[in-house]
Every structure is written in structure tokens, then in C-alpha cells.
N, C-alpha and C positions, 0 to 999 in steps of 0.2 A: 898234640897241644903242648909242645915242649916248653913254651913260655908261661904256661898256666900252672897254678899249684896243683898238687895231686887231687885235692878235694874238688876243685873246680872242674878238672878234667873228668873225673868220675861222675859228678853230678850232671854235667852237660852231655856227656856221651850217653847217659841213660835216658835222655829225652828224645833221642833220635829214633826214627823208624816206626813209631806207632801211628797207625791210621785212626784218626779221631773223627767222630761225626755220627749221624748227620747234624748239621747246623742249618735250620730251616729259615726261610724268609718270613718276615712278619706279615707280609701281604703278597697277594698275587701281583704279577706284572700289571701295572696300571697306566692308563693314559696320563693321569695327573703327574706321576713321578717321571715319566718320559718327558712331559712338557717342562717340568722343573729342570731336569737335566739339560735339555736342549737350550733352554734360556741361559743357563749358567755357562755352557760351553760355546754358545754361539752356533750350535748345530742346526742346520736347516734342511737336511735331506727330507724331501716330501714323504718318503716311506715311513718316517717317524711321526707324521702328523696323524691326528685322530681319524679313524675310518675303519672300514671292514677288514682290511688287510694290514693294519698297523703293526709294525715290529719295533722292538726296542734297540737302540744303538748298542752294538756289541760291547763297547767299552764299559757299559753299565754292569757287566758281568758280576763283579765283586760286590757292587752296591746292594743287590737284592738281599743278600744274607748277612749284611753287616749288623752289628749290635745297635740297639736303640740309644736314645740320648741318656738313658740311665744305665748304659753299659750291659744291657741284658739281651740275650738271644731269644728268639721266638719260642713260644710255647711248643713243646714236643721235641725240642732239640736235645741232644745229649747233654748230660751234666758235666762231661769231661771238659776241662779248661784247655782251649786250643793254644793259648799263649802262655802256658805255664813256664815255658823256657825263658820268656822275658821276665816273668815274675821272679823266677829263681835267680836270674842274672841281676835284677835290682837288689835282691838280698845280698848278692856277692859283691855289690858296689858298682854296678853298671846301670844307672837309672834312666839314661836317655836312649831314645830310639828314633831312627830315621829309616825310611825305605830307600833303597839304592838301585834296585833293578827289577824289571818285570819281563817275563817271557811267556807269551800267551798263544795258544792255538784255539781258534774259534771253529767249532764243528757245525754249529747252526745258530740262527738268531732266535731269540725268544719272541713269542707273540703275547699280546694282551690277554690276561686271564690265566696264563701258565704260572706255576709256582716253582721256585727254585730251592735247592739245598746244596750244601757242599760238604766235602770231607777234606781233612787236612793232615799232613804228615811233615815233620821236620826231617829233611833229607840230608842236611849238611850243616856243620858248625865249624868255622875256620879255626885256625890257631889264633891266639891273641894278636891283635894288630894295633899299631899306632898310626893314627891318621891326623889330619889337620883339625878334626873336631874333637879328638880325644882317643882314648885307648879302650878297646873292646873286641867284640866278635861279630863276624858276618854270619848270619843265620839264614839258611835257605829253606823255604817252605813250599812243598808241592800241594796244590789245591785242585780238587776235582769238582767241577760244577755240573750238577744234574738237575733235571726237573724232578718233581716228587714221584713221578712214575718211572724214574731211573733211566731217563734218556740223557746222555751226556751232551752238553752244549759247549763246554769250554774246559780247558786244562791250563794251569799256570804254575810257574815257578817264580816265587817272589822272594827277593833277598833283602834283608834288613841289616842295619848296623846297630847293635846294642852296645852302649859305650858310657864311659865316665868322661864328662865334658872337660875340656882343657882349653887354655888360651891358644890362639893361632900359633902354629909352629911351622918350620920349614920341613920339607920331606914328608914321608909317610905314604900310606896307600892312596893312590890317586882315584880310587872309587868314591871317595868323599872329598869334595873340594872345600876350601876355606869358606866359612860362612861369616867371617868377621873381617874380610878384606876391605880395604878402603874403597868407597863407592864414588867413582868419578862421575863426570857429566856424561850425558847421552844426547847431546844436542843434535847429533846427525840423524836421529831417528824421529820421524814425524809421529806425534801422538795421534792416534785415530780414535774417533768416537765409536760408540755402540759396540765395544768389545772387539774391534777389528773385523767386523762382519764385511763380507764382500757381496756386491749385488749379484743376483742371478744364481743359477745352479746348472751350468752347462755340462753335458756329457762329453767324454773324451773317447775318441775312436782308437782302440789299441792297434788297429792295422796301420795307423799313421804315426805310430810312436816308435822311437828308437832308443837303444841303450845310450846313456849319456844325456838324454833330454833333461832339462832342469825344470823343476816345479817352480811356479811363481812364489815369491816371498810373501809371507803374511806377518804383519806386525801386530802383536797383541799387547796392549797396555796392561801391566800387572798392577791391579788396584786392591785395596782392602776388600772392596765388594766382591771382586772376582775370587780372591783367596777364600774368604769366608763363605761366599755363595757356592763356590765349588765344593768346599768341605761339607756343607749342608746337603747339596745335591747328591754327593757321593756317600751320604750317611756316615761321615767320618767326624766324630765329635771329640777327637783327641785335642787337648787344650793348645798345643803348639801351633795349631792352624787358626786359632781365633783369639788367643790370649798372649799378649806381648811378654808378660812376665814369665809365663811358662816357657815360651820360646827362648827367652834370654837365659833362663836356667839351664836350657839344653845346649847353650853355646851359640845361639843364633842372635842376630842383631834385631830381629823383629819377627812377627808371624811370617810363615812361609807356606808356599803352595804344597799341597799333598800330592802323592804320586798318582792318585786316582784322577785328580784334575789334570795333571800332566798327560796321563793316558787319554783322557777325554778330549783334550785340546789337540793332541797329536792325531787321534783318530778323526776328529773334525777337520783338521787341516788336510789330511789325505782324502777324506770324503769330498771336501770342497773341490779338490783338484780332479778326482776321478769321476764325479758326477753321479746322476741318478742310475741306479741299477748295479753299482759296485758292491762287492762283498769283501769285507776285511777278513782274511784267512788267518794271518799270523801278525803279531807285532811283538817286538822285543826292544827294550831300550834301557839305558842307564840314566841315573840322575847324577848331576855334578854340582855346579854352582846353584844354590837355591834361588828361587824366584821370590823376591821381596817386593812389598808395595812400593810404588813409585818408579819401577823399572819398566822396560819394554822387552818382551820376548819376540825375537825375529825368527820365524820358522822358514826353513828352506829344505830342498830335497833334490834327488837325482835318481832317474831310472837306472837300475843296475842289471836287470835281467827281464827278458820277455819270453814266456813259454806259451806258444800258440796252442789253443785247444779248439775242438770242433765248434763250440758256441761262443768263443771269445778268447781270452788270454789270461794267464797268470802273470802279473807284473810285480816285480820286486823293486822297492824304493828304499834308498838310504836317506834318512832325514835327520835334521838337527834343529835345535832351538837355542839361540844364544841370547844372553843378556849382558849387562855391563861388566859382570864379573867373569864372563867367559861363556862356555857352553852349559846351559841348564840341562839339556838332554841330547842324546844322540842314539840312534837306533836304526832298525830295519823293519820293514813291513812287506807283506805280500797281499795283493788284492786281486780278486777275480773281477774282470771287466768283460761285459758282453760286447759282441760285435754290433756295430750300428749299421743300419741301412743307409748307405750314402749314394748319392747320384751325382758323381763328378766325372 
């Protein structure tokens, strides 16, 4: 950290490497919270509907062990503060925070009635960086998600930018795009009702798929309701996602979508395309231009790899979501698709 002061370097370096936890969920996996999530994300896979074999959408992974509206972890959780690194950075003069990337491996899906917990470790803190949002540090956190009987169901590396807000500037690290850019018209995009939902839920046969196949576009209107509803459904009560004044203090022009909603919408987009029976194995993506109210995010993707297995295929997809400022997100995902019985 050559650009940081000696005291900053020493303080931040001392926060790396410690595994903290467990942080428990407030409640077991419930049909009610799955329902709320699916409504917010427009997710309609029938496996997530109430019933004997109901499972939770994999992108809900982080939501189960989030803090409550009063910023408290569930009873029985460790007393160790998992985000002390950010509190210390605020004291050092870097008060604002945005998530910038997510890299997740899903080992299994959760069922209704199971209870989750997680452990957290800070694995990397960058040198001081200047970006279009301001000056600060990229902090990477490794999180292990397990059931309370210690069966791991997901692992993730989440990277945040902790920074001192600044006016828009040229240059800087391109992991954080300008949030104060001029917002032009978007007349070439048709606003869709009902959160961009598409009718039906067809399955796709991997044996009839090829590398280079394009996924259909999905246009999702970005509304105040979607941003706030997504934050509530993901158990994220950070003010920048529902309070315009707090968002503007962080250098944003308005409230903006949280990374958990972006993850949920991306997983929903992939699930819409892959159909019933798909299993999301991995997803990783970056955040770029924020999603603000009044915009439209256009999702698209392309098949990049197909690995045939005895009962189906592992299919890799590159996907992107763009708004009027540019690309909001870009990433890659791997899905397990079952073989379908066809008679052609």
C-alpha cells in the first residue's frame, strides 16, 4: 500500500486473514421469504413455489444471514464484528461503500426448514485507488455459507469499494463507473409492465444447443419499487438503497440497486432461459454503471461452453445487463441442464 500512510497500512493489514463467525440466520428458510424474493425478482421457476419439495432460489444465499432492520445479527451469532474493516476505514476518512463484484460457487440448494449460517474472512485489501466515485480501497471478503449442521451450500468472494466520495473525474479504476454521468434519453427501449416478466417457462434441450447461441434479450424497467423492494427482499437495509439523501452523500445521483438484487435478477434471467430443472452452479459478475430509477436494464447473453455429462450438460454463459449509462453488469455463469426426452 505504497500510496497509503504508514498508519493506514498497518491498521488495514491487521484486519486481513481472520475467520469470523458463525453468523446465524434469524429464521429458517421459509416459503414466505421465498415468495417475497420471487415477487421482487420476477422469478417464476415452479421449483420455488410452495409444496413438498420446495427449494430456495440459489441467489438468496446471502440474504438468510443478513442483519435485521436494526442492524443486529441473530441470537447465538458471534459477537465479532464482521465489517470492522469498513468501520475502521470510515474513521480513516473513507465513509462510503459500494459492492463491485461477486464470485459464487453453489454446492447445493436450500430446502424449506433448513437454517443457514456463515463465516467471513477479509482476504485482500488493495492499494489506495482513485476512481470516478472517489478515492479508497477495494476490499475482498471470502464467505462460507453452511447449514447449522455444518453442510456447506455455497462459497463466495465479494469485493467492495470503501471510499471518500468525489466529483466525477476522468480516468481512474474502471471497476467503478461514473455515477454522476449525464443521463440521456432511452427512447429506443420499450418499457415493459410487470417487471419485464415473460410468459411461460419452457425447458431448453442442451443436446440442441451450440456454442455461440444467443440468449433472448430481457428488458427490465428500473423503478423505485424494484430497487426498494429488492433491497427489502434481500434483507439489505443500507440507506443508499432507499434514501436519496444518503445515496447523494455517497456520490450517487439517486438511490441505486444493490448487488444482491443484481444477482437475483441475473439468476432469474438465466433461469428463465434454461427452464425447469436447471441448476445454477457458479456465477460471477462485476458491477459498473449503477441502476437508477427511471432506467431500463437490457439483459443479454451467449453460450460459451458446453460440457456433456451422462444425465445432461454443464453450460457456461457470458451475460451482460446494460442501461443508458453503459453496462450495469457483466459476468459468467455455469448451469447444469438435464437431458430432455425428445421425439423428433
